[in-house]
C-alpha positions as CSV (number, residue, x, y, z in Angstrom):
1,M,-17.3,18.4,71.1
2,I,-15.9,16.5,74.1
3,P,-16.7,12.9,73.1
4,L,-19.8,11.2,74.6
5,E,-20.2,7.5,74.8
6,L,-23.4,6.1,73.2
7,N,-24.6,4.6,76.5
8,V,-25.0,8.1,77.8
9,L,-27.5,8.8,75.1
10,E,-29.5,5.6,75.2
11,P,-31.9,6.7,78.0
12,L,-32.9,9.9,76.0
13,G,-34.9,8.2,73.2
14,R,-34.6,5.9,70.2
15,L,-30.9,5.8,69.3
16,I,-29.8,4.6,65.8
17,A,-26.1,4.1,65.8
18,R,-23.6,3.1,63.1
19,P,-22.1,-0.4,63.7
20,W,-18.6,1.1,64.1
21,A,-19.6,3.9,66.5
22,D,-19.1,3.8,70.3
23,A,-19.1,7.6,70.9
24,V,-20.1,10.9,69.2
25,T,-17.9,13.9,68.7
26,G,-20.4,16.6,67.8
27,M,-24.1,17.4,67.8
28,Q,-26.4,18.9,65.1
29,V,-30.1,19.3,64.6
30,D,-29.8,20.1,60.9
31,S,-28.8,17.1,58.9
32,R,-27.2,19.3,56.2
33,R,-24.5,20.3,58.8
34,I,-23.5,16.8,59.8
35,E,-19.8,16.0,59.9
36,E,-18.2,12.6,60.4
37,G,-18.8,11.3,64.0
38,D,-21.6,13.7,64.8
39,L,-24.8,13.0,66.7
40,F,-28.0,14.0,64.9
41,V,-30.8,14.9,67.2
42,A,-34.3,14.9,65.6
43,V,-36.1,18.1,66.7
44,G,-39.5,18.9,65.4
45,G,-39.9,17.0,62.1
46,G,-36.3,15.9,62.2
47,A,-37.1,12.2,62.3
48,D,-37.7,12.4,58.5
49,F,-34.0,13.3,58.1
50,V,-32.4,10.5,60.2
51,E,-31.3,8.5,57.1
52,H,-29.9,11.7,55.5
53,A,-27.8,12.4,58.6
54,L,-26.5,8.9,58.8
55,A,-25.6,9.0,55.1
56,R,-23.6,12.1,55.7
57,G,-21.5,10.4,58.3
58,A,-23.3,10.8,61.6
59,A,-22.1,8.3,64.1
60,A,-25.7,8.1,65.6
61,A,-29.1,9.6,65.4
62,L,-31.4,10.2,68.4
63,V,-35.2,10.5,68.1
64,P,-36.1,11.8,71.6
65,A,-39.4,11.8,73.3
66,D,-38.6,15.2,74.7
67,A,-36.4,17.1,72.2
68,F,-35.6,20.1,74.3
69,G,-35.0,17.9,77.4
70,A,-32.6,15.7,75.4
71,L,-30.6,18.6,74.1
72,A,-30.3,20.0,77.6
73,A,-29.2,16.6,79.0
74,I,-26.6,16.2,76.3
75,A,-25.2,19.7,76.7
76,G,-25.2,19.2,80.5
77,E,-23.1,16.1,80.2
78,V,-20.6,17.9,77.9
79,R,-20.5,20.8,80.3
80,N,-19.7,18.5,83.2
81,R,-16.7,17.2,81.4
82,S,-15.3,20.7,80.5
83,T,-12.8,22.8,82.5
84,A,-13.6,25.9,80.5
85,R,-14.7,29.2,82.1
86,V,-18.3,29.7,81.0
87,V,-19.7,33.2,80.6
88,A,-23.5,33.5,80.2
89,I,-24.9,36.8,78.9
90,T,-28.5,38.0,79.0
91,G,-30.2,41.3,78.9
92,S,-33.0,43.2,77.1
93,T,-30.6,44.6,74.5
94,G,-26.9,44.3,73.7
95,K,-26.5,40.5,74.4
96,T,-25.2,39.7,70.9
97,S,-22.9,42.7,70.6
98,T,-21.5,42.1,74.1
99,K,-20.8,38.5,73.1
100,D,-19.1,39.6,69.9
101,I,-16.9,42.1,71.7
102,L,-16.0,39.7,74.5
103,F,-15.1,37.1,71.9
104,A,-12.8,39.6,70.1
105,L,-11.1,40.4,73.5
106,C,-10.6,36.8,74.5
107,A,-9.9,34.9,71.2
108,P,-6.3,36.2,70.8
109,H,-5.3,35.0,74.2
110,R,-7.6,32.0,75.1
111,R,-9.1,29.1,73.1
112,T,-12.5,30.6,73.0
113,I,-15.9,29.6,71.5
114,A,-19.0,31.7,71.4
115,N,-22.5,31.1,70.1
116,E,-23.2,31.5,66.4
117,G,-25.5,34.4,65.5
118,N,-28.7,34.2,67.6
119,Y,-28.1,30.6,69.0
120,N,-29.5,31.7,72.3
121,T,-32.6,29.6,73.0
122,E,-33.5,26.0,74.0
123,V,-32.0,24.7,70.7
124,G,-29.1,27.1,70.1
125,V,-27.7,27.1,73.7
126,P,-27.2,23.3,73.8
127,L,-25.6,23.5,70.3
128,T,-23.1,26.0,71.7
129,I,-22.2,24.1,74.8
130,C,-21.7,21.0,72.6
131,R,-19.0,22.8,70.7
132,L,-16.8,22.6,73.9
133,E,-13.6,20.7,73.2
134,P,-11.2,19.2,75.8
135,D,-8.8,22.2,75.3
136,T,-11.5,25.0,75.3
137,Q,-10.7,27.6,77.8
138,V,-13.5,30.1,77.5
139,C,-17.1,29.5,76.4
140,I,-19.4,32.5,75.8
141,S,-23.2,31.8,75.5
142,E,-26.1,34.2,75.2
143,L,-29.3,33.2,77.1
144,A,-32.5,34.6,75.7
145,M,-35.9,34.5,77.3
146,R,-39.6,35.4,76.6
147,G,-40.9,34.4,80.0
148,A,-40.2,33.6,83.6
149,G,-38.1,30.5,84.3
150,Q,-36.5,30.3,80.9
151,I,-33.1,31.8,82.0
152,A,-33.1,29.5,85.0
153,W,-33.7,26.5,82.8
154,L,-30.9,27.4,80.3
155,A,-28.5,28.1,83.1
156,S,-29.2,24.8,84.7
157,F,-27.1,23.0,82.1
158,V,-24.9,25.9,81.0
159,R,-23.7,26.2,84.6
160,P,-22.0,29.6,84.1
161,D,-19.0,30.8,86.2
162,I,-19.7,34.4,85.2
163,G,-23.2,35.8,84.6
164,V,-23.7,39.1,82.7
165,I,-26.8,41.2,82.5
166,T,-26.4,43.9,79.9
167,N,-29.5,45.9,80.9
168,V,-33.2,45.7,81.8
169,G,-35.8,47.2,79.4
170,P,-39.2,46.7,77.8
171,A,-38.3,43.8,75.5
172,H,-41.0,41.0,75.7
173,L,-43.1,43.2,77.9
174,E,-46.2,41.6,76.4
175,F,-45.3,38.3,78.1
176,L,-43.9,39.5,81.4
177,G,-46.2,42.4,82.2
178,S,-43.8,44.8,83.9
179,L,-40.2,46.0,84.0
180,E,-40.0,44.5,87.5
181,N,-40.9,41.1,86.2
182,I,-38.4,41.5,83.4
183,A,-35.7,42.3,85.9
184,A,-36.6,39.2,88.0
185,A,-36.5,37.0,84.9
186,K,-33.0,38.3,84.0
187,A,-31.9,37.9,87.6
188,E,-32.5,34.2,87.4
189,L,-29.0,34.1,85.9
190,I,-27.6,35.6,89.2
191,E,-29.4,32.9,91.2
192,A,-27.9,30.2,89.0
193,L,-24.3,31.2,89.7
194,P,-22.2,28.9,91.9
195,A,-20.7,30.1,95.2
196,G,-17.6,32.0,94.2
197,G,-19.2,33.0,90.8
198,V,-19.2,36.6,89.5
199,A,-22.2,38.7,88.3
200,V,-21.5,41.6,86.0
201,V,-24.5,44.0,86.0
202,P,-25.5,47.5,85.1
203,R,-26.3,50.2,87.6
204,E,-30.0,49.4,87.4
205,P,-32.3,50.0,90.4
206,L,-34.7,47.2,89.2
207,L,-31.9,44.7,89.8
208,A,-31.0,45.9,93.3
209,P,-33.4,43.4,95.1
210,H,-31.7,40.5,93.3
211,L,-28.1,41.4,94.2
212,R,-28.2,40.3,97.8
213,R,-26.2,37.0,97.6
214,D,-23.1,37.2,99.8
215,D,-21.4,34.1,98.3
216,I,-20.7,35.7,94.8
217,T,-18.9,38.8,93.6
218,I,-21.0,41.6,92.1
219,T,-19.3,43.9,89.6
220,V,-21.4,47.0,88.6
221,I,-20.5,48.6,85.3
222,D,-20.1,52.4,84.9
223,P,-20.9,52.8,81.2
224,E,-19.4,56.3,81.0
225,T,-15.8,55.2,82.0
226,P,-13.5,55.8,79.0
227,L,-12.0,52.8,77.3
228,P,-8.3,52.3,77.5
229,F,-8.1,51.4,73.8
230,A,-9.6,52.5,70.5
231,T,-12.3,50.5,68.7
232,S,-13.2,49.8,65.1
233,Y,-16.8,51.0,65.8
234,S,-18.1,54.4,66.8
235,S,-21.7,54.0,68.1
236,R,-22.1,55.5,71.5
237,H,-24.4,52.8,72.8
238,Q,-21.6,50.2,72.3
239,L,-19.6,51.9,75.0
240,A,-21.6,50.2,77.7
241,N,-21.4,46.8,75.9
242,T,-17.6,47.2,75.6
243,R,-17.2,48.2,79.2
244,T,-19.2,45.1,80.2
245,A,-17.1,42.8,78.0
246,L,-13.9,44.4,79.2
247,A,-14.9,43.8,82.8
248,V,-15.5,40.1,82.1
249,A,-12.2,39.8,80.3
250,E,-10.4,41.4,83.2
251,I,-12.0,39.0,85.6
252,M,-10.6,36.2,83.6
253,G,-7.2,37.7,83.4
254,V,-7.3,38.5,79.7
255,P,-5.1,41.5,78.8
256,S,-6.6,44.6,77.1
257,P,-5.8,45.2,73.5
258,A,-2.5,47.0,72.9
259,G,-4.0,48.9,69.9
260,E,-7.4,49.1,68.3
261,L,-10.0,46.5,69.2
262,R,-11.6,45.2,66.0
263,V,-14.9,43.4,66.3
264,E,-16.8,41.4,63.7
265,F,-20.4,41.9,64.8
266,S,-23.1,39.4,64.0
267,K,-25.1,39.8,60.8
268,H,-27.6,42.6,60.7
269,R,-26.1,44.3,63.7
270,E,-23.9,47.4,63.5
271,E,-23.4,46.8,59.7
272,E,-22.2,49.7,57.7
273,R,-22.2,49.6,53.9
274,P,-21.4,52.4,51.5
275,L,-24.2,53.7,49.2
276,P,-23.7,55.4,45.9
277,G,-22.8,59.1,45.9
278,G,-21.1,59.1,49.3
279,G,-24.0,57.7,51.3
280,L,-24.0,55.2,54.0
281,L,-26.3,52.3,55.1
282,L,-26.6,51.6,58.8
283,N,-28.1,48.1,58.8
284,D,-29.3,47.2,62.3
285,C,-32.4,45.3,61.2
286,Y,-32.1,42.2,63.3
287,N,-34.5,43.3,66.0
288,A,-35.8,46.3,67.9
289,N,-37.2,47.5,71.2
290,P,-37.5,51.0,72.7
291,I,-34.0,51.0,74.1
292,S,-32.2,49.8,71.0
293,M,-34.3,51.9,68.7
294,R,-33.4,55.1,70.6
295,A,-29.7,54.1,70.6
296,A,-29.8,53.4,66.8
297,L,-31.5,56.8,66.0
298,E,-29.0,58.7,68.1
299,H,-26.2,56.9,66.3
300,L,-27.8,57.8,63.0
301,A,-27.8,61.5,64.0
302,A,-24.2,61.4,65.1
303,R,-23.0,59.3,62.1
304,A,-24.7,61.5,59.5
305,A,-22.4,64.5,60.3
306,G,-24.4,67.0,58.3
307,R,-25.7,64.6,55.7
308,R,-29.4,63.9,55.2
309,R,-30.8,61.3,57.6
310,V,-33.2,58.7,56.4
311,A,-34.8,56.1,58.8
312,V,-36.7,53.0,57.6
313,L,-38.3,51.8,60.8
314,G,-40.5,48.8,61.5
315,D,-42.9,47.9,64.4
316,M,-41.4,47.1,67.8
317,R,-43.2,43.9,68.6
318,E,-44.1,42.2,71.9
319,L,-44.6,45.3,73.9
320,G,-48.2,44.5,75.0
321,P,-50.7,47.3,75.8
322,A,-47.8,49.8,76.2
323,G,-46.8,49.3,72.5
324,P,-48.6,52.4,71.1
325,A,-47.1,54.7,73.7
326,Y,-43.6,53.4,73.1
327,H,-44.0,53.9,69.3
328,A,-45.3,57.4,70.0
329,E,-42.2,58.2,72.0
330,I,-40.0,57.1,69.1
331,G,-42.0,59.4,66.8
332,K,-41.2,62.3,69.2
333,L,-37.6,61.4,69.2
334,L,-37.5,61.4,65.4
335,R,-38.8,64.9,65.4
336,T,-36.4,66.0,68.1
337,L,-33.4,64.6,66.2
338,G,-34.6,66.2,63.0
339,V,-34.6,63.1,60.9
340,E,-35.5,64.4,57.5
341,Q,-37.1,61.3,55.9
342,V,-38.9,58.6,57.7
343,I,-40.4,55.4,56.2
344,A,-42.6,53.6,58.7
345,V,-43.4,49.9,58.2
346,G,-46.3,48.1,60.1
347,E,-49.4,49.1,61.9
348,L,-47.8,50.3,65.1
349,A,-45.2,52.2,63.2
350,R,-47.8,54.7,62.0
351,A,-46.9,56.6,65.2
352,Y,-43.4,57.4,63.8
353,G,-44.9,59.8,61.3
354,G,-43.3,60.3,57.8
355,D,-44.3,58.0,55.0
356,W,-46.3,54.9,56.1
357,V,-46.1,51.6,54.2
358,E,-47.6,48.2,54.9
359,T,-44.7,45.8,54.1
360,A,-41.0,45.6,53.9
361,D,-41.2,45.3,50.1
362,D,-43.2,48.5,50.0
363,A,-40.6,50.2,52.1
364,A,-37.8,49.1,49.7
365,R,-39.7,50.6,46.8
366,R,-40.3,53.8,48.7
367,L,-36.7,54.1,49.8
368,R,-35.5,53.8,46.2
369,E,-37.9,56.7,45.2
370,V,-36.7,59.1,48.0
371,L,-33.0,58.2,48.3
372,R,-30.5,60.9,47.3
373,P,-26.7,60.8,46.9
374,G,-25.0,61.2,50.2
375,D,-27.9,60.0,52.4
376,V,-27.2,58.1,55.6
377,V,-29.9,55.5,56.0
378,L,-30.8,53.5,59.1
379,V,-32.9,50.3,58.7
380,K,-34.3,48.9,62.0
381,G,-37.3,47.0,63.2
382,S,-38.4,43.9,64.9
383,L,-37.4,40.7,63.2
384,A,-40.9,39.8,62.2
385,V,-41.2,42.9,60.0
386,G,-38.5,41.5,57.7
387,L,-36.6,44.7,57.0
388,E,-33.5,42.8,56.0
389,A,-35.1,42.8,52.5
390,V,-34.9,46.6,52.5
391,A,-31.2,46.6,53.4
392,E,-30.4,43.9,50.7
393,N,-32.5,45.7,48.1
394,I,-30.8,49.1,48.5
395,T,-27.3,47.7,48.3
396,A,-28.0,45.2,45.5
């Protein structure tokens, strides 16, 4: 982290500093991750771990009155001292994959940082910004939201130079009510860009009313344009994410790969693991909504290449009153694609058809009963369903 003097932190809450400390060189909210010189910010019940953080070498601990406000203020101060190009990515699906791809494009050529895993909310985003060092050239940060105003708030201290919207779809529809409202919430990122900034967006009619600024550059992605290089992954839905990441890299003057682009995707996304007897597990169980579920099932059909297709699918949460209809659509798609074995997990997932079970543990047991040598198995559902247990069980 770009060092911050203690007097910058004093207005934010109760500051407990080591006698030798005059600045902090990192920030953590988990005392187990403290390194020498870090600032520990007590979030939630974190005040109970102040002594532990100091014993591990923290230069100071902060117990703020407003934890999220303090994290934002600290991140904003670090951002103000950085000369890095900051890319912020939001969207209904594909945020993390686009971030992973962009990192793979940039890291060989620029000193680049990107958020860990799903560090994309009011805690994770400040932690990412506070990893900026004096020599960082590119910072990539996902911005998540579940309601209006959240992207605008995150962007207020991220201060992106380039804003990316991957797509607009019915994720978090329960909280925003309509696709138009979802588009408006995502477009808060466009409004946050400075004059001279760049917005990279899909060809999405719902975004059109939000693309009228004349002091920024708008780059619209054509997802069907072939890539000028090979990739280490084959899923068709990643083409749009790759085209988006490539457009951002080109804006920053990062050269395209000379050979194959290899990407290490975040955990539980795009994972492929061999199964006994020539089978294959497609582990994409981190989360699910109608767009990502359709893409994953089409990838299952393509990847199976004549082998039996098995889908372990959980509920898609936070879709509000439209939830049953979206689940019924996925049920129709399963039949259209001819998926031979379906294990549905959760109440809404009954609409998928196939074998219905109540819990992820039940799904793991049922999968072991029906699995055959050579099967290609997709595991996907909303995070709350807990399908990572199915993926871990079948490969144990």
